[in-house]
VEXVOZA-80206 format. One record per residue: residue in three letters; x, y, z negated of N, C-alpha, C in turn. Coordinates in steps of 0.2 Angstrom, whole numbers, m for minus. Layout:
+------+-------+-------+-------+-------+-------+-------+-------+-------+-------+
: code :    nu :    nv :    nw :   cau :   cav :   caw :    cu :    cv :    cw :
+------+-------+-------+-------+-------+-------+-------+-------+-------+-------+
:  ALA :     X :     Y :     Z :     X :     Y :     Z :     X :     Y :     Z :
...
+------+-------+-------+-------+-------+-------+-------+-------+-------+-------+
END
This chain:
+------+-------+-------+-------+-------+-------+-------+-------+-------+-------+
: code :    nu :    nv :    nw :   cau :   cav :   caw :    cu :    cv :    cw :
+------+-------+-------+-------+-------+-------+-------+-------+-------+-------+
:  MET :     4 :    m6 :     0 :     0 :     0 :     0 :     4 :     6 :     0 :
:  ALA :    10 :     6 :    m4 :    14 :    12 :    m4 :    17 :    13 :     3 :
:  ASP :    19 :     8 :     7 :    22 :     9 :    13 :    17 :    13 :    18 :
:  LYS :    11 :    11 :    17 :     6 :    14 :    22 :     4 :    21 :    20 :
:  ALA :     4 :    22 :    13 :     2 :    29 :    10 :     8 :    34 :    13 :
:  GLN :    14 :    32 :    13 :    19 :    37 :    15 :    18 :    39 :    22 :
:  PRO :    17 :    35 :    27 :    16 :    38 :    34 :    10 :    42 :    34 :
:  ASP :     5 :    40 :    31 :    m1 :    44 :    31 :     0 :    51 :    28 :
:  GLU :     4 :    51 :    23 :     6 :    58 :    19 :    10 :    62 :    24 :
:  HIS :    14 :    59 :    28 :    19 :    63 :    32 :    14 :    65 :    38 :
:  ARG :    10 :    61 :    41 :     5 :    63 :    46 :     1 :    69 :    44 :
:  GLN :    m2 :    69 :    38 :    m6 :    74 :    36 :    m2 :    81 :    35 :
:  GLN :     4 :    80 :    32 :     9 :    86 :    32 :    10 :    89 :    38 :
:  LYS :    11 :    85 :    43 :    13 :    87 :    50 :     7 :    91 :    53 :
:  GLU :     1 :    88 :    52 :    m5 :    91 :    54 :    m6 :    98 :    51 :
:  ASP :    m5 :    98 :    44 :    m6 :   105 :    41 :    m1 :   110 :    43 :
:  ILE :     5 :   108 :    45 :    10 :   113 :    48 :     8 :   115 :    55 :
:  GLU :     6 :   111 :    59 :     4 :   112 :    66 :    m3 :   116 :    66 :
:  ASP :    m8 :   115 :    62 :   m14 :   118 :    62 :   m15 :   124 :    58 :
:  PHE :   m11 :   124 :    52 :   m12 :   130 :    47 :    m6 :   133 :    45 :
:  GLY :     0 :   131 :    47 :     6 :   134 :    45 :     8 :   133 :    38 :
:  THR :     5 :   127 :    35 :     6 :   127 :    28 :     9 :   120 :    26 :
:  VAL :    13 :   119 :    20 :    15 :   113 :    18 :    16 :   113 :    11 :
:  ALA :    15 :   108 :     7 :    16 :   107 :     0 :    23 :   104 :    m1 :
:  LEU :    28 :   108 :    m4 :    35 :   106 :    m5 :    35 :   102 :   m11 :
:  THR :    35 :    95 :   m10 :    34 :    90 :   m16 :    41 :    87 :   m18 :
:  GLN :    46 :    88 :   m14 :    52 :    84 :   m15 :    57 :    87 :   m20 :
:  GLY :    56 :    93 :   m22 :    60 :    97 :   m26 :    58 :    96 :   m33 :
:  ALA :    61 :   100 :   m38 :    59 :   100 :   m45 :    52 :   101 :   m46 :
:  HIS :    49 :   106 :   m42 :    42 :   108 :   m44 :    38 :   108 :   m37 :
:  VAL :    31 :   107 :   m38 :    27 :   107 :   m32 :    25 :   114 :   m30 :
:  ILE :    28 :   116 :   m24 :    27 :   123 :   m22 :    23 :   123 :   m15 :
:  HIS :    17 :   127 :   m15 :    13 :   127 :    m9 :    16 :   133 :    m4 :
:  CYS :    18 :   131 :     2 :    21 :   136 :     6 :    16 :   138 :    12 :
:  LEU :    15 :   144 :    12 :    10 :   147 :    17 :    14 :   152 :    21 :
:  THR :    13 :   151 :    28 :    16 :   156 :    32 :    11 :   161 :    35 :
:  VAL :    12 :   167 :    36 :     8 :   172 :    39 :    12 :   175 :    45 :
:  ILE :    10 :   173 :    51 :    14 :   175 :    57 :    10 :   178 :    62 :
:  GLY :    13 :   182 :    66 :    10 :   185 :    72 :     5 :   190 :    69 :
:  GLN :    m1 :   190 :    72 :    m6 :   195 :    70 :   m11 :   192 :    65 :
:  VAL :   m13 :   195 :    60 :   m18 :   193 :    55 :   m25 :   194 :    59 :
:  GLU :   m28 :   189 :    60 :   m34 :   189 :    64 :   m40 :   189 :    59 :
:  GLY :   m45 :   194 :    60 :   m51 :   195 :    56 :   m57 :   193 :    59 :
:  HIS :   m62 :   197 :    59 :   m69 :   195 :    62 :   m69 :   194 :    69 :
:  SER :   m64 :   196 :    73 :   m64 :   195 :    80 :   m58 :   191 :    82 :
:  GLU :   m58 :   187 :    87 :   m52 :   183 :    89 :   m47 :   188 :    93 :
:  ALA :   m41 :   186 :    92 :   m36 :   190 :    96 :   m36 :   187 :   103 :
:  PRO :   m33 :   191 :   108 :   m32 :   188 :   115 :   m28 :   182 :   115 :
:  GLN :   m30 :   178 :   120 :   m26 :   172 :   121 :   m19 :   173 :   122 :
:  GLY :   m15 :   169 :   120 :    m7 :   169 :   121 :    m4 :   173 :   115 :
:  GLN :    m8 :   176 :   110 :    m5 :   179 :   104 :    m5 :   174 :    98 :
:  LYS :     1 :   174 :    95 :     2 :   170 :    89 :    m3 :   174 :    83 :
:  THR :    m7 :   170 :    80 :   m11 :   173 :    75 :   m11 :   169 :    68 :
:  THR :   m13 :   172 :    63 :   m15 :   169 :    56 :   m22 :   171 :    55 :
:  LYS :   m26 :   165 :    55 :   m33 :   166 :    54 :   m35 :   166 :    47 :
:  TYR :   m38 :   172 :    45 :   m40 :   172 :    37 :   m45 :   167 :    35 :
:  GLU :   m49 :   164 :    39 :   m53 :   159 :    37 :   m50 :   153 :    35 :
:  HIS :   m43 :   152 :    38 :   m39 :   146 :    36 :   m35 :   147 :    30 :
:  VAL :   m33 :   154 :    29 :   m29 :   155 :    23 :   m33 :   155 :    16 :
:  ILE :   m39 :   158 :    17 :   m43 :   159 :    10 :   m44 :   152 :     7 :
:  PRO :   m46 :   147 :    10 :   m47 :   141 :     6 :   m41 :   138 :     3 :
:  GLN :   m35 :   139 :     7 :   m29 :   137 :     4 :   m27 :   140 :    m2 :
:  LEU :   m28 :   147 :    m2 :   m27 :   151 :    m8 :   m31 :   148 :   m14 :
:  VAL :   m37 :   147 :   m13 :   m42 :   144 :   m18 :   m39 :   137 :   m21 :
:  ALA :   m37 :   133 :   m16 :   m34 :   127 :   m18 :   m28 :   128 :   m22 :
:  VAL :   m23 :   132 :   m20 :   m17 :   134 :   m24 :   m19 :   135 :   m32 :
:  GLN :   m24 :   139 :   m32 :   m27 :   141 :   m39 :   m30 :   135 :   m43 :
:  GLU :   m33 :   131 :   m39 :   m37 :   126 :   m43 :   m34 :   119 :   m43 :
:  ASP :   m29 :   118 :   m39 :   m26 :   111 :   m39 :   m21 :   111 :   m44 :
:  PRO :   m22 :   107 :   m49 :   m17 :   106 :   m55 :   m10 :   104 :   m53 :
:  ARG :    m9 :   101 :   m47 :    m3 :    98 :   m45 :     2 :   104 :   m42 :
:  ILE :    m1 :   109 :   m40 :     2 :   114 :   m37 :     5 :   119 :   m42 :
:  GLU :    11 :   120 :   m43 :    14 :   124 :   m48 :    16 :   131 :   m46 :
:  GLY :    17 :   133 :   m40 :    18 :   139 :   m37 :    17 :   140 :   m30 :
:  LEU :    17 :   147 :   m28 :    15 :   149 :   m21 :    21 :   153 :   m18 :
:  LEU :    23 :   151 :   m12 :    28 :   154 :    m8 :    25 :   156 :    m1 :
:  VAL :    25 :   163 :     0 :    22 :   165 :     6 :    28 :   168 :    11 :
:  LEU :    28 :   165 :    17 :    33 :   167 :    21 :    30 :   172 :    27 :
:  LEU :    33 :   178 :    27 :    30 :   183 :    32 :    34 :   185 :    38 :
:  ASN :    31 :   185 :    43 :    34 :   187 :    50 :    28 :   190 :    54 :
:  THR :    25 :   195 :    52 :    19 :   198 :    55 :    19 :   205 :    58 :
:  VAL :    15 :   206 :    63 :    15 :   213 :    66 :     9 :   216 :    63 :
:  GLY :     5 :   213 :    58 :     0 :   217 :    55 :    m7 :   214 :    58 :
:  GLY :   m12 :   218 :    59 :   m18 :   215 :    62 :   m24 :   218 :    58 :
:  ASP :   m29 :   214 :    57 :   m36 :   217 :    55 :   m35 :   219 :    47 :
:  VAL :   m37 :   225 :    46 :   m36 :   228 :    40 :   m40 :   225 :    34 :
:  GLU :   m46 :   224 :    36 :   m50 :   221 :    31 :   m48 :   214 :    29 :
:  ALA :   m46 :   210 :    34 :   m44 :   203 :    33 :   m37 :   203 :    29 :
:  GLY :   m32 :   207 :    31 :   m26 :   208 :    28 :   m26 :   210 :    20 :
:  LEU :   m31 :   215 :    19 :   m32 :   217 :    12 :   m35 :   211 :     8 :
:  ALA :   m40 :   208 :    11 :   m43 :   202 :     8 :   m38 :   197 :     5 :
:  LEU :   m34 :   195 :    10 :   m29 :   190 :     9 :   m24 :   193 :     3 :
:  ALA :   m22 :   199 :     4 :   m17 :   202 :    m1 :   m20 :   202 :    m8 :
:  GLU :   m27 :   203 :    m9 :   m30 :   203 :   m15 :   m30 :   196 :   m18 :
:  LEU :   m32 :   192 :   m14 :   m32 :   185 :   m16 :   m25 :   182 :   m19 :
:  ILE :   m20 :   184 :   m15 :   m13 :   182 :   m17 :   m11 :   185 :   m24 :
:  ALA :   m13 :   191 :   m24 :   m12 :   195 :   m31 :   m16 :   192 :   m37 :
:  SER :   m21 :   189 :   m35 :   m26 :   186 :   m41 :   m24 :   179 :   m42 :
:  VAL :   m19 :   176 :   m39 :   m17 :   169 :   m41 :   m14 :   169 :   m47 :
:  SER :   m16 :   165 :   m52 :   m13 :   166 :   m59 :    m6 :   162 :   m59 :
:  LYS :    m4 :   158 :   m54 :     2 :   154 :   m54 :     8 :   158 :   m52 :
:  PRO :    14 :   156 :   m53 :    19 :   160 :   m50 :    19 :   161 :   m43 :
:  SER :    20 :   167 :   m40 :    20 :   167 :   m33 :    25 :   172 :   m31 :
:  ALA :    28 :   171 :   m25 :    33 :   175 :   m22 :    32 :   176 :   m14 :
:  THR :    34 :   181 :   m11 :    33 :   182 :    m4 :    40 :   183 :    m2 :
:  LEU :    42 :   181 :     5 :    48 :   182 :     8 :    47 :   184 :    15 :
:  VAL :    49 :   191 :    16 :    49 :   194 :    23 :    55 :   192 :    27 :
:  LEU :    53 :   188 :    32 :    59 :   186 :    37 :    60 :   190 :    43 :
:  GLY :    55 :   190 :    47 :    56 :   194 :    53 :    54 :   201 :    52 :
:  GLY :    47 :   202 :    50 :    45 :   208 :    49 :    38 :   208 :    45 :
:  GLY :    37 :   213 :    42 :    31 :   214 :    38 :    28 :   221 :    40 :
:  HIS :    24 :   221 :    45 :    22 :   228 :    48 :    15 :   229 :    46 :
:  SER :    14 :   236 :    46 :     7 :   238 :    45 :     3 :   235 :    39 :
:  ILE :    m2 :   231 :    41 :    m6 :   228 :    35 :    m2 :   222 :    32 :
:  GLY :     4 :   220 :    35 :     8 :   215 :    33 :    12 :   218 :    26 :
:  ILE :    12 :   224 :    25 :    15 :   227 :    20 :    11 :   225 :    13 :
:  PRO :     5 :   226 :    13 :     1 :   224 :     7 :     2 :   217 :     5 :
:  LEU :     2 :   213 :    11 :     4 :   206 :    10 :    10 :   204 :     7 :
:  ALA :    15 :   208 :     9 :    22 :   207 :     7 :    23 :   209 :    m1 :
:  VAL :    19 :   214 :    m3 :    20 :   216 :   m10 :    15 :   212 :   m15 :
:  SER :    11 :   208 :   m12 :     5 :   206 :   m16 :     7 :   200 :   m21 :
:  ALA :    12 :   197 :   m20 :    14 :   192 :   m25 :    18 :   195 :   m31 :
:  ARG :    19 :   191 :   m36 :    22 :   193 :   m42 :    30 :   196 :   m41 :
:  ARG :    33 :   192 :   m36 :    40 :   195 :   m34 :    40 :   194 :   m26 :
:  SER :    43 :   200 :   m24 :    44 :   200 :   m16 :    51 :   200 :   m15 :
:  PHE :    53 :   196 :    m9 :    60 :   196 :    m7 :    60 :   198 :     1 :
:  ILE :    66 :   200 :     3 :    66 :   202 :    10 :    74 :   200 :    12 :
:  VAL :    75 :   197 :    18 :    81 :   196 :    21 :    84 :   203 :    24 :
:  PRO :    91 :   203 :    24 :    93 :   210 :    26 :    91 :   212 :    33 :
:  THR :    90 :   207 :    38 :    89 :   209 :    45 :    81 :   210 :    46 :
:  ALA :    77 :   209 :    41 :    70 :   210 :    42 :    68 :   217 :    42 :
:  THR :    62 :   219 :    45 :    60 :   226 :    45 :    53 :   227 :    42 :
:  MET :    52 :   232 :    39 :    45 :   234 :    37 :    43 :   240 :    40 :
:  THR :    38 :   240 :    44 :    36 :   246 :    48 :    30 :   249 :    44 :
:  VAL :    31 :   255 :    42 :    25 :   259 :    38 :    22 :   264 :    43 :
:  HIS :    16 :   263 :    44 :    13 :   268 :    49 :     5 :   269 :    47 :
:  PRO :     2 :   274 :    49 :    m5 :   275 :    47 :   m10 :   270 :    51 :
:  VAL :   m16 :   269 :    48 :   m21 :   264 :    51 :   m22 :   266 :    58 :
:  ARG :   m23 :   261 :    62 :   m25 :   263 :    69 :   m31 :   259 :    71 :
:  HIS :   m34 :   261 :    76 :   m40 :   258 :    79 :   m40 :   257 :    86 :
:  SER :   m41 :   251 :    89 :   m40 :   250 :    96 :   m47 :   250 :    99 :
:  GLY :   m53 :   251 :    96 :   m59 :   251 :    99 :   m62 :   258 :   100 :
:  VAL :   m68 :   258 :   102 :   m72 :   264 :   103 :   m74 :   267 :    96 :
:  ILE :   m72 :   274 :    95 :   m74 :   277 :    89 :   m78 :   283 :    90 :
:  LEU :   m82 :   285 :    86 :   m86 :   291 :    86 :   m82 :   297 :    84 :
:  GLY :   m82 :   303 :    88 :   m78 :   309 :    86 :   m82 :   313 :    81 :
:  VAL :   m83 :   311 :    75 :   m87 :   314 :    70 :   m83 :   314 :    64 :
:  PRO :   m85 :   319 :    59 :   m81 :   319 :    53 :   m81 :   313 :    49 :
:  GLN :   m87 :   309 :    49 :   m88 :   303 :    45 :   m83 :   298 :    47 :
:  THR :   m81 :   298 :    54 :   m76 :   293 :    56 :   m69 :   294 :    53 :
:  MET :   m67 :   301 :    53 :   m61 :   303 :    50 :   m61 :   301 :    43 :
:  ARG :   m66 :   302 :    39 :   m67 :   301 :    32 :   m66 :   293 :    31 :
:  SER :   m69 :   289 :    35 :   m69 :   282 :    35 :   m61 :   280 :    35 :
:  PHE :   m58 :   283 :    40 :   m51 :   281 :    41 :   m47 :   283 :    35 :
:  GLU :   m48 :   289 :    32 :   m45 :   291 :    26 :   m46 :   287 :    20 :
:  GLN :   m52 :   284 :    20 :   m53 :   280 :    14 :   m50 :   273 :    15 :
:  MET :   m50 :   271 :    21 :   m46 :   264 :    22 :   m39 :   265 :    21 :
:  GLN :   m36 :   271 :    23 :   m29 :   272 :    22 :   m27 :   272 :    14 :
:  GLN :   m32 :   275 :    10 :   m31 :   276 :     3 :   m31 :   269 :     0 :
:  ARG :   m35 :   265 :     2 :   m36 :   258 :    m1 :   m29 :   254 :     0 :
:  ILE :   m26 :   255 :     6 :   m20 :   252 :     8 :   m14 :   255 :     3 :
:  THR :   m14 :   262 :     3 :    m9 :   265 :     0 :    m9 :   264 :    m8 :
:  GLY :   m15 :   264 :   m10 :   m16 :   262 :   m17 :   m14 :   255 :   m19 :
:  PHE :   m16 :   250 :   m15 :   m14 :   243 :   m16 :    m6 :   243 :   m16 :
:  VAL :    m3 :   246 :   m11 :     5 :   245 :   m11 :     8 :   248 :   m17 :
:  ALA :     5 :   254 :   m19 :     8 :   257 :   m25 :     7 :   253 :   m31 :
:  ALA :     1 :   250 :   m32 :     0 :   246 :   m38 :     4 :   240 :   m38 :
:  HIS :     6 :   237 :   m33 :    10 :   231 :   m33 :    17 :   231 :   m31 :
:  SER :    20 :   237 :   m30 :    27 :   238 :   m29 :    30 :   244 :   m33 :
:  GLY :    36 :   246 :   m32 :    39 :   251 :   m36 :    38 :   258 :   m33 :
:  MET :    35 :   258 :   m27 :    35 :   264 :   m23 :    28 :   268 :   m25 :
:  SER :    29 :   274 :   m25 :    23 :   279 :   m27 :    19 :   280 :   m21 :
:  GLU :    13 :   282 :   m22 :     8 :   283 :   m16 :    11 :   289 :   m12 :
:  LYS :    14 :   294 :   m16 :    16 :   300 :   m12 :    22 :   298 :    m8 :
:  ARG :    27 :   294 :   m10 :    32 :   292 :    m6 :    30 :   287 :     0 :
:  TYR :    25 :   283 :    m1 :    22 :   279 :     4 :    19 :   283 :    10 :
:  THR :    16 :   288 :     8 :    12 :   293 :    12 :    18 :   297 :    16 :
:  GLU :    23 :   299 :    13 :    28 :   302 :    17 :    31 :   298 :    22 :
:  LEU :    33 :   292 :    20 :    36 :   287 :    25 :    31 :   286 :    31 :
:  MET :    24 :   285 :    29 :    19 :   284 :    34 :    18 :   289 :    39 :
:  LEU :    19 :   296 :    37 :    18 :   301 :    41 :    24 :   304 :    44 :
:  HIS :    29 :   301 :    43 :    36 :   303 :    46 :    36 :   303 :    54 :
:  THR :    38 :   308 :    57 :    38 :   309 :    64 :    46 :   309 :    67 :
:  GLY :    47 :   307 :    73 :    53 :   307 :    76 :    57 :   300 :    75 :
:  GLU :    54 :   295 :    72 :    58 :   289 :    72 :    55 :   283 :    77 :
:  LEU :    48 :   283 :    77 :    44 :   279 :    81 :    42 :   282 :    88 :
:  VAL :    43 :   279 :    93 :    42 :   282 :   100 :    34 :   282 :   100 :
:  MET :    32 :   288 :   102 :    25 :   289 :   103 :    20 :   287 :    97 :
:  ASP :    23 :   288 :    91 :    19 :   286 :    85 :    23 :   290 :    79 :
:  MET :    19 :   289 :    73 :    22 :   291 :    67 :    23 :   286 :    62 :
:  GLY :    28 :   286 :    58 :    29 :   281 :    53 :    37 :   280 :    52 :
:  THR :    39 :   275 :    48 :    45 :   273 :    47 :    47 :   266 :    47 :
:  VAL :    53 :   264 :    50 :    55 :   257 :    50 :    60 :   256 :    44 :
:  LEU :    59 :   252 :    40 :    64 :   251 :    34 :    67 :   244 :    35 :
:  ASP :    73 :   243 :    35 :    77 :   237 :    36 :    77 :   234 :    28 :
:  GLY :    79 :   228 :    28 :    79 :   224 :    21 :    82 :   228 :    16 :
:  ARG :    88 :   231 :    17 :    91 :   234 :    11 :    88 :   241 :     9 :
:  ARG :    85 :   244 :    14 :    82 :   251 :    13 :    75 :   249 :    10 :
:  ALA :    72 :   244 :    12 :    65 :   242 :     9 :    66 :   241 :     1 :
:  VAL :    72 :   238 :    m1 :    73 :   237 :    m8 :    75 :   243 :   m11 :
:  LYS :    79 :   247 :    m8 :    81 :   254 :   m11 :    75 :   258 :   m12 :
:  GLU :    71 :   258 :    m7 :    64 :   262 :    m8 :    60 :   259 :   m13 :
:  LYS :    61 :   253 :   m16 :    57 :   250 :   m21 :    50 :   247 :   m18 :
:  LEU :    50 :   247 :   m11 :    44 :   244 :    m8 :    45 :   236 :    m9 :
:  ILE :    51 :   233 :    m9 :    52 :   226 :   m10 :    56 :   225 :   m16 :
:  ASP :    55 :   220 :   m20 :    58 :   219 :   m26 :    66 :   217 :   m26 :
:  GLU :    67 :   213 :   m21 :    74 :   210 :   m21 :    76 :   208 :   m14 :
:  LEU :    83 :   209 :   m12 :    86 :   206 :    m6 :    87 :   199 :    m7 :
:  GLY :    85 :   195 :    m3 :    87 :   188 :    m4 :    83 :   183 :     2 :
:  GLY :    85 :   177 :     2 :    82 :   172 :     6 :    78 :   167 :     3 :
:  LEU :    77 :   161 :     6 :    73 :   156 :     4 :    76 :   153 :    m3 :
:  SER :    82 :   152 :    m4 :    85 :   149 :   m10 :    84 :   154 :   m16 :
:  GLU :    84 :   160 :   m15 :    83 :   165 :   m20 :    76 :   165 :   m22 :
:  ALA :    71 :   165 :   m17 :    64 :   165 :   m19 :    62 :   159 :   m22 :
:  LEU :    65 :   153 :   m20 :    63 :   146 :   m23 :    66 :   146 :   m31 :
:  GLN :    72 :   149 :   m31 :    75 :   149 :   m38 :    71 :   153 :   m43 :
:  TRP :    68 :   159 :   m40 :    64 :   163 :   m45 :    58 :   159 :   m47 :
:  LEU :    55 :   156 :   m42 :    49 :   152 :   m43 :    50 :   147 :   m48 :
:  TYR :    55 :   143 :   m47 :    57 :   138 :   m52 :    58 :   140 :   m59 :
:  GLY :    61 :   146 :   m59 :    62 :   149 :   m66 :    56 :   151 :   m69 :
:  GLU :    51 :   154 :   m65 :    45 :   156 :   m68 :    41 :   150 :   m70 :
:  ILE :    41 :   145 :   m66 :    37 :   139 :   m68 :    40 :   136 :   m75 :
:  GLU :    46 :   135 :   m75 :    49 :   132 :   m81 :    49 :   137 :   m87 :
:  ARG :    48 :   143 :   m86 :    47 :   147 :   m92 :    40 :   147 :   m95 :
:  LYS :    35 :   144 :   m92 :    28 :   143 :   m94 :    28 :   138 :  m100 :
+------+-------+-------+-------+-------+-------+-------+-------+-------+-------+
END
C-alpha cells in the first residue's frame, strides 16, 4: 500500500504545480505550503489568451486550507507579478495577512502595481537583489465616465492600496504617495521602480534575501511557537 500511495502523492503534487502553481513542502523539517503568484492577477474577467495569470478563485481556497489544515505549519508566497485586478489583488493580500500561521513572501522577478500589497501582506517580506518593485497609481483599461464621481472612486481605491501598504510595511503613506507620483523615471507614465536593495532601504520590503533566508525565517517562527 505504501508503494502505491507514494506515486499517487507525487502525481497529485505534479497536478497541483501544473494547475495551481502550488506545492506542500513536506520533506523538510516543517510542512510549508508554497504558493506562487505569477503574471497577471486575474479577477472578475479573464485575461487575454497567451498571458500568464494567477486566478484568485484558485488562490482563495488554498489560503483557507493553509489556515485550517493542522498539518500545514507555514506559508511561503513566491511573487513574480505585473499586477492586475485591484479588487482581486487586495482580496488575496488581506487573506494572506489574516493567516494566523507564520507566513513569508519572496519577490523574485517583480512585484508591480497591485503586486506590492501582496508582497508586504505576510508577516515577513523578502526580495532578491535583482527583483524590482514598480510603484505607480491605479490605472483603468476600460471605458470610464468623465465625471467627478469617477475621479473620487479612483482616489478611494488608491487610498485603500496606500493604506494597506503602509499598515503592513515600514513605509509611510506619504512616502508611498511620493514614489507613486514621481515623474521622469517611467516612460509615458508616473511612478518609481525600486530594485531589491532600494526596496529594503525604503522599508517597503523587510529583508534582502532568497529562498533559503525565507525558509530559515519560517522555520524559526514555527519552532518558536
